[in-house]
N, C-alpha and C positions, 0 to 999 in steps of 0.2 A: 795384777802388776797398777803396783798406788798410781792415782792418777798427781803431776803436779797441781799447785796453787792456779798457774794459767791454765791448766790443762780444764780445770775445774771452773774459772772462769769462761772462758769461749763456752764449756758446755751450759754454764746456765745463761751466759747470752743468746743462744741454740735455743736452748725452751723458750725464751722472753721475747725472742720474735717467730717462733712457732707458732704463742698463743695468739700475738699481736696478730697473726696472719688468721690466725679463728675467726678475733673476734671480727675482722674485718669483714671473713666471710669469703675471701677471695685467697687463691692461692696458687703464688707467682711459679709461674716458669721458671725467672731469673727471677732467685731471689736477692740476690745483688743490687736489683734494684731496691727492695725493700730494707735493707742494710744502709745505703747510701739517701733515701730518705728520711734516715731517723740517725742522720754522721750530720752532728751540726761541725764548726769551721774549724774550731777550737778543737774537736778531735781528729782529723785528718782533714788533707788539701783535698776528697776525695768525698766532698761533702753534700748537705740537700740543696745548694741555692739555686742550681740549674733545675733542679725539680718542682724547686716552688714556684720558678717562673714560669714551668710549664702547665704545673697543678692550680695554678692560681686563673687561668686560661677558661680549662675545662671546668673548673667550678664553677664561674662565671657563665657557661655557659647550660652546665647542667640544671643549674638552679632556674636558672632565665625558661629554661624548658617543661621543668617541675612547674614552676609555682605558672607559667601560660594554659598548662591542663587541669592546671588545682585550683586556680581563683580566673577563669574562666570571664568575671563580670566587671574584674577591676580595669581602670583605663590604666596607661603607657607609667603614668604620673606615680600614682598608687605601688605596681608592679615594679618600678626603678628602687622605691625606698623598702620593699620588704625584704627582696635581694641583698641594698644593700647593709641593711640588717644582717642577713644570715649569712653573709661572707666579713665580717669582721670582725675583729682580732679576738673580741672578746667572747664572741658567738661559736669558732672556732676554737677557741680554748676550753671553752666547755665539754666541747665533742672530741678534745683531747681527754680530756679527764675520765670521760665517761668510756673511754676507749682504754684510758690507764698509760697511754702511752710514754707520761713522764717517765714512768721506771725502765721504759723500754728505749730513751736516747742513748746514743753516745756522744759523751762531751769530754772536753778534756778537765784535767782537774779541776783547774780553776777556778773552768763556768761552772762545776759540778760543787764546788763549794760554795758560787755566789747562790745558789738559787738558781739556776738557768734551770735543773727538770719541771720548774713550780712559773716560770716564769712565760707569763701567755704570748709573748711576742715569740717567742720558741716555738711553742707548744703548737700555734700559729702555724707559724709559718712549716712545721713536720708533716700538718693536716694537708695542706698542700700539696707538698711534697710528694707526700702519700697520693693523694689522689693523678698528680702527674707518673709514678711511677707506676700504678694502676693502670696508666692509660697506654703507656711507653710496650708495658708487660700485654696489656691486651684489646687496646683497640677501645674507642669510647665506650662501646654500650658499659661492659663492666664499670671501668669510672664511674660511669650514670648509675651506674644500678647501686654502688657501693654510695655516692650521691645521695641517692632518694632511702638507703638506707638509713644514712648517718645524722639526714633530718625526719627521720618515720613519725618520732613520737612531739615535732615539731609541731602548738599549733600555729593555724596560718588565719587570716582571713581577716574581716573586721572586728574593731574592741580585741586582735590579741596583741601582745608583745612584739611580733615585729611585725607589727602597720604603726606602730609608733614612729613617729617623729624624731631621729639625733638632736641633740642641744644644736648643734650649729642651723642645720635647717629649722630648726623652727625659729630662732634667729633671726636668721637671715627672711624670714615668713613676716615675723613680728615686725622688724621696718619695713619690708617693702609693703606691708601693711599699710602704711603710715608715709610712703613714699620718703623713706631716709636712705643715705646710701648704704650700702653693704658695712659690718665692722673689718675692721684690719687685724690683722691676727699678728705678732711677731714672738720670734723666743729672746725671751730673757736671759737665760741662764742654761746651761749645761752641768749636770753635775753629774758627778761618778764618772767613773771608769766606761772604756770604750763597751766592755760588754758587761757594762753593769748601767745605763744613763738615769737620769730623768732629769726627762726637761721641763721645765718653766716657759709659759706663754701669757702672752699679756691678748687679751682682748677687748677693743676701743670700739665704739661706737661718738665716733667726731662730733655728730652733732649735736648730741646729749650733755658731749665733754664726761661721760663714763667708760671706767676701768675696771677690769675685771682680771686676777690672773688662777692659773689651772697648773697642776704637774700631774703630769704623765712618765710611763714608760716607754712611750715616743712623742712623735711629734702631733700627729695626730689624736692623741690622746689626750695630750696637753689644749691642744686648740680646742676638743670638746668638756674638758672641763670647767675649760674658762670661758666659753660660751652659754655651757649652763649657768654656772653662778652669774654672769651679765645678764640671763634669761630672769635667773630669778629677782634681780634689784628692780628691774623693769617692770616686771609683771607687781613689784610689790607696790611702787610708785604711781604703776595705775590705781589699783587699789586705792590708795590714800589719799586722790584725788577725785576718785570717786564718791565718797566719803568726806568730804569737804562740798564736792555739789547740790550731797542728800539735806535739804533741812532738817531741822530739826525739832520734833510734834513739841509747840507752844504748851505750856503747864495749863490747863480748865480757868478758867479762873471761879472763884468762889464765892 
């Protein structure tokens, strides 16, 4: 008996989900949890957002435990910075790419046409939702094992990318080191439809009367871009001051 187009679509989706579970290295006792974890609100009322909420906490605990064991010489402040870098949106989106998660997402037609399968915010949310689904299905131990597997190839420690400060933290420390007030951030514009917004944020250092703007798919990403732009200006101004203070060698008289 010939299969209908719908049957073929369902069969293809089931194969993609099975392949995803294999890449995750976890066999779900409740496959519906995995399906929910990759379902966007544009596709169904039973979507991943509650699982994402849960997975966010599980991820932070699992990463904290991993860092506590692997970086046993680092102080709390450095551990917090590494963790923040490991659980931020762009890092999670990169993990999603490795899992080929975009192709498995269940999206509404509009979200699909607007590039939702490649959108970092959706990919990152789905990774957290999957972690939450594994936690509900099997408990903390398999969820922790999944997190460790996801990060097994991520270099950690001094001098590695995960140790680098994000732009907002670096700007804050630059200002505090000069006893200046913290920068202020404000959303200047929000562009695009609700499912595909771009935020434009201003970062202001009032004491120096300096301002830079940045754009991003989320307010946090836009704030980071604005902070990075302003920090680059401040560093450039510092270099100019140093050049002016350094005396030039006078020509030797003949």
